[in-house]
N, C-alpha and C positions, 0 to 999 in steps of 0.2 A: 491278249486275243489270239487265238489259234486260227491257222489257215482256214479251218472249217467254219469259222465264225462263231464257236463256241467258247465259253470262258470257262476254265478250270474253278474248282471249289474255292482254291486259295486266292485265285484273282478276284472272285465274286466277292469273298470276304474282304479283301483289301479295298474294292470299290465301295463296300457298305461302311467300311471304316472312314473313307474320306467324305462320304456323305453324311455320317454322324459327327465328324469332327472336321469341317470344311476348312478351318484354319490350319495351314501347314506352315510350321516354323522355317526359319531359314536354314536349321540344320537338317530338315527333311522329316521331323518328327510331326505328330499330330498335336492338337490342343490337349487332348488327352494324356499324352507323354509329358507335355509341359505342366500339366496340373499334377500329375504324379511325382515329377521332379521337385515341383515347389512344396507339395506334402512333405517329402522326404528331406527338404532343406538342402537340395544338391543343385549345383550349376551344371548345365548342359555343356560337356567339354568335348563331345565326340560328334561326328556326323552320324546321323541315323539312315544308313544307306543300304540296310538289309531288311528287305520286304518278307512277307509270310513264306513264300517259297524258299527264299535264300535261307531264311532262319531255320526251317524243316531240314533243308539240305546241309546246313553246316551242322546241326545236331546229329543227324544221321551219319555223315561221312567222318565227323570227329569221333563218335562212339565207335564206329567200324566193329560191331560186335562178331560178326561172321569170321572177318580177318583175324581178328586178335584170338578169338577162341580155337580156330584151326591151327594157327600159328604157335600159341603159347600153352599147349595143353601137356607139356611134358609131366608136370607134377600130378595132373589128374589121371594120366595113363598109369604112372608110377604107383600112385596112392589112390587106387580105385578101379583101374581097368577099363574096358569097354562099357561095361554096365554102370559102373560108378562114376564115369565122367558124364553118361547120358543122364542119369537120374539127379546127379548134383546140379546139373545145368537146368533141368526142370524146376527144382524147387528154388534155385537161386533166380531164375526169371520171375517166378511168382513173387518170390520175398522182396525183389527189387522193384516189382510192380507196385506194391503199397508205398515204398520209399519214394519213387518218382512221382506218385500221385500226390502225395503229401508236400513234396517240394514244389511241384507245379502250382499248387494251390497258393503257397507262399510267394512263389515268384509272380503271381496275379496281384497278390496284396501290395507286394513291395518289390516293383521290377527294378532292381540295381545291380550293378556289377559285384558289389560286396557279397551278395548271396547269404550263406548261413551266419556269418557273424553279425550281419546287419539284421537278419531276422531274429536272432537271439536278443540282440540289444532292444528291438522294438516290441517283441512279445514277451520277453522276460519279466520277472518281478522287478520293479524299479530297485529293490534293495540288493540284487545280485547281478543286474544287468551288465554294469560295467565291468565287473571282474570275469563273468562268463563269456562275454562277447570278445573281450581281449583274448582270453585262452583260445576260443573257438577260431578267432582270426588267425592266430600262429598257427594253429593245427591245419587249418584250411590252406594256409600258404604252403605248408609242409606236404599236404596231400597232393595239392595241384603241381607242385614242383616236382615230387616224385613221380607224378603221372606222366608229367612231361618227358622226364629222363628215361622212363621205362619203354616208351615208345621209340625214341633215338637208339636206345640200347638194343631192343628188338630187331629194329631194322639193320643195324651195324652188324649185329652177330648173324642175322640171316644171310647177309651176303658173304659171311665167312662160310656158312653152310653151303651155299652155291658152290665157293671154290673147293670145297672137298668133294663134292660131286663130280667135278671134272678132274681134280688131283687127289685121289685117295691117299696119297702120302703127306697130304698138307696137315699140319698137327693144330691148326687154329688156335695159337698162343693168345692169351687173355690181354696182353698190351696192344696187340694189333686189333682186337676187336674194340678196345677202348678208343684207338686212333680213329676207326671206322665211325664210331658213335660221334666223335668231334667233328667228322666231315658231315654227319648227318645234322649235327647243330648248326653248322655254317649254311647249310641249305635253308633251315628253318629260319635263321636270323635274316638272310637275304629275302625270303619271301614275305616275312612279317614286316620288315622295315620298308623295302623298296616296291613291294608289290601289293601293299595293304588295301588300295583302292579296288584291286581286282578280287577281293576277297568274295563278295556276294556272287560275281560271276563265276569265279573258280568253284565255289560250293555247289552251284547248279550243274555245272558241267560234270564234277566229280560225283554228284548224286546218280547222274546216268551211268557214269562208269562203274561205280559201286555195285549197282544192280546187274550192269552187263558182266561184271566180272564174276559176280556170284552165279550167273546163270551158266557161264562157261565152265568154271570148276565144278558146278553140280553135275552138269551133263557129262563131263569127262569122267567123273568118280563112277557115275552110274553105268556109262557105257564101255568103258574101256578096263576098269579093275575087276579082279575075281572078288567074289563076295562071301563074307561070313554069314552064318544062319543068324535069324532073326533071335532064336534062343540065345545065343552067345552074346550078342549086342545088348540085349534087354534083360537077360535073366542070369545067365551063368557065369559070364566072363568078368569075375571081380578079382582085383589084385591087390596084394600088398607087399610089393618089391622093395619099398623103403624100410621094411623091417620094423614098422610101428606096433605097438602092443596088441591091437586087435584090429580084425577087419572094418569094424565100425569107425574106430579113431582114424584109420587110413583114409577112409572115404571123406571124413568131415575134413582132414587136412588137404585132401587132393581137391576139394571144392574150390580152391583158391584160383584155379585155372577157370572155372566157370565164372566166378566172382569178378575175375579181371575183365573178362568179355562184356559184362552188364556195367561196369564202372563207368563214372564220368557222365551219366546222363543228365546230369544238372549243368553241363557246360553252357548251354544256351542262356541260363540265367546270368552267367558271368560276362555276358556279352549284351546286357539288357539296354544298356545306354546307346547301343548302336543299331537297335532294331526298332523299326517303326511300329508304332501302336503295340509297345512292349507288353502292357498288362493283359492283352489278348493273345498276342502272336508267340510270346515266350513259353507260356505254359502249353500252349498247342503243340509247338514245336518239340518241347521236352517230352510230352505224353506220346505222341504219335512216332517221334523219332524213336523212342525207346522200344515201342512195341513192334514197330515195322522191322527195326533192327533185330529183336529177339526171335521173332518168327522166322525170319531168313536165316539167323544162326542155327535154329532148332532144325530146320530141314536140311541144311549143308552139314551139320554135325552127325546127323543120321547116316547120310550118304558116305561121309568119312570113316565112320566106325565100321560100317559094312565093308568098306575097302581096305581096312587094316589087317593083314593076315596073320601078324603076330605082334603082340604089344611087347614082348620082350625084344624082339629083333628091332623093332621102331625105336625103342628107346637105347639100344646098343649103337644105332647108326652113327657114323664118324660125323655127319653134319651137325647132330645135336638138336635136330628137329624131326620128330616123328612124322610131319607131314612130307618132309622131302624123301623119307624113305619109302611112303605110300606111293610118291609120285614115281619114284624109281622103279616100283614094280610093276607099274602100268604103262610106262613110256620111255622114250630114249634120254639121253642126256640132253639134247636139245630142247625135248618136250618138257623136261624138268625145269629148264631154265625159263621156257616160255610161260609156263604155268605160274611158276613163281613170280615172273616178272609183272603178271596183271595183278597180283596180290601185293607186291612191294609198293607199287604206285598208290593206290589208295591209302595204304599205310603211311607212306611218306607225307601225303598230303593232310591225312588225319593228325600227324604229328605237328604240322604247321599250324593247323587251327587249335590243336590242344596248347601250344605255346600263346596263340593269341588269347585264348580264354584264361590261361594261367597268368599271363602278365596283366590282364584287366583285373583279375581277383587280387593280385599282389598290389597292384596300382590303387585299387580301391581302399585297401586297408591301410596303405600308406597315406592316402588321403585323408583319412581319419586320424592319422598320427599314431598308428599302432605298430610301426616298424622303426628300427633304427634307420637314420638317414632318410627319414620319410620325405622331407622337402625334395631330395634329389630322385628318388624313386617315383614319386607322384608328379614329377614335371612332365607336361605334354608337350611334344614338338609343335610348335606354332603352325609350321608348314604343312606336315603331314596330318596333324591332329591325332597322333597315336602316342602311347606311353613308351617312348624308345628305350629309356632308362630300364623300365620294368622288362621290357623284351630282352634287353642285354643281360640284366640280372638273372633272369630265367634261364637264359643260354649257359650262362657261366654255371648255375647250380647243377644243371643237366651234366656238364662236363664233370664237375667235382663228384657227383654220384657214381658216374659211370667209372671212376677210379676203383671202386669195390671190386669190380671184374678182374684187376690185375691179380689180386690175392684170393678170390673166392670163386669156385667152380658154381656155385648157386647165387651169384650176385643178381641175377635177374629175379629169382624168387624172392630176395630180400627186398628189393625195390617195389614189387608189386605188392608185397604183404605191407611194407610201408604205406604205400598209396592206399591200400584197403583199410588198414586200421585208423589211419588219421581222417580219412574221408568218413568213415563210420562213426567216429567221434564228434565230428561236426554235425553230421546227420542227426545223431541222438539228441545233441543239445537243441539244435534248431526245431526238430519236430516236437520234442518235450516241451519247449516254450509256447508251441502254439496250442499244444493240448491243454497246457495250464490256463492259457487265456480263453479257450474254447469253453472249459468247464467252468471257471470263476468269472471270467469278464467276457462274455462272447459278444456283448454290445459294443465293445472297445475295438474290435477287430476291424481294419480298413475295409472298404467295399472291394470286391473282386468279381471280375468278369469270367472267372473259371473257377467253379465251385464244386465242392465234392458233395455238398448237400447233406442229407440226414445220415449218409454213411461216412462222412468225413472223420469224426472222432474214431469210430473203430478202425478204420483205414490207417490213421495216425498211430494208434496204439500198436497194431500188427506191425506197422513199419518201424517203430522205436525197438520192439522186441527182436526182429529180425537184425537190426544194427548191432546190437549185443552179441547175438549169434555169431554173426560173420566177424566182428572184431575179435571175439574170443579165440576162433580158430586161426587167424591169419598169423598170429605170432608163434605157432607150432612149427617145430623141424619138420622137414619133409623125409628125413632120413634118420636111422639109428644105427650104430651110435653116433653120437654128436661129435664132430671134429671141427678144427679152426677152419677147414674148407667148406663144410655144408652147414655150418652154423648159419640161423636165419637172424642177420645182422639187424633186421628192421626194428625189433624190440629195444635194441641199444640206442638206435638212432630216434625213435619215437620217445623214450623215456628222456633222452637228453634234450630234444627240444621242447618237451613238455616242461622239463625243469627250467630250461632256459627262459620260457615264457614266463614262469612264476617268478624267476629272478629280475627279468625285464619289467614285470608289472610292478615289483615293489621299488625297483630303482626309477623308472622312467613312466610306466604306464597309469599309475594312480595319480600321477601328477599332470600328465600331458593328455592322456587318453580318456575321453568323455563317452565315447560311444555315439553311434549315428542317431540314436533315440533323442539326443538333447535338441537336435536340428529338426526333428519329425514336428509337423504341425497336427495337433490332435483337433479332432472335430468332425 
């Protein structure tokens, strides 16, 4: 209740949930949560301490679209320019809209931390569910682990970029960037293990800071920077600095910057078992978190592009971040540090929440015996009621992936390409399975309180097609000719993990893994 005596829409929804489901479990969930866990054959092992507002805040702060878009747009500017980055973001935002709507509907049908691999298991043809859900589970683990690593990598190297602002002679060696990534991982581990109880409160506070920071950066870009013409931003400034075969190919490759900003909109689904009334609140948080973030990002992107005096000069900046070049053109060194600091803070907490979501997804797959050492990974700390071992594993993988930075100047692009390709793979299979069920066995789908209605099937189909489109372009090199330094290593890691999942299925999966569907109660 606010001081004015009025309730917010989310508080009203929460009150209605309590009236509808008056029986509240000891873990903080509703009777509806208990029913859904029972239907899926799962035991409640977490506290449900995230209410509707906290769930929406978690989804929004974790995705951090505007922060990631203006920080990690080097490839988009190199392969596309001002106009290419803008228009690729627009179609990416629309394309992901179909994906997130499809995922939100499935999250309402089966609100579980497992997410995609569970949905494949439950909605796929019985003949293929075991194999396809197993492979999807492996690729989902890969996607989320790569996403967690990318956030730590971005934060660590951004600190290096700030050092170059104060000391132009600093060369920013890759090994030092990797050490900074390690320090970020330590921060992530501390908060996820020792401050996990504060996650709902932190989410709500950081949601406010997420919006406030956006407003400050937006005002500064419009008020203090010199501006390009609208014609240059929207029409004429197309670049192919990477030397790709054609301008069209260049823009398609450069869209990875826009895609990265829109990724991980399904994060809230992997926290389902800690969210109160998950069947309703998870899809609402996913959907509105995505669109509110996307609109904020579009507005700020326009301001940022207008404030970029030269694409070539921004790419050549010693910091390695075009955004820092823009800040340097409009303010002092102290101003650059101040503006960057208010972006770094929400990004750091986005990384913390990303690790939380990643560890739950990994834990869930281990719970279903999909990973090696599943018993250890799926262990819950009895005191804190969190998957500490899965958190540790996620931190270790982030450190290992950051080692690419020592030998590759395009390591960040490889990691986000890997994140994109693996996520698109899991989205394709999960959405395709629900399409299969809607066409041939619609009456067998579980009840859901967040429904796409008669437009559901077309939305699902468009979402799958966009997944194929985004995945195809994620593997391309950003520059030609290809060298050992600029090679896109994502394809190597992706293929290696895919082959490993097949080998593990033959050796262990087909004997030990049954898939969540065997525990689901039909009816």
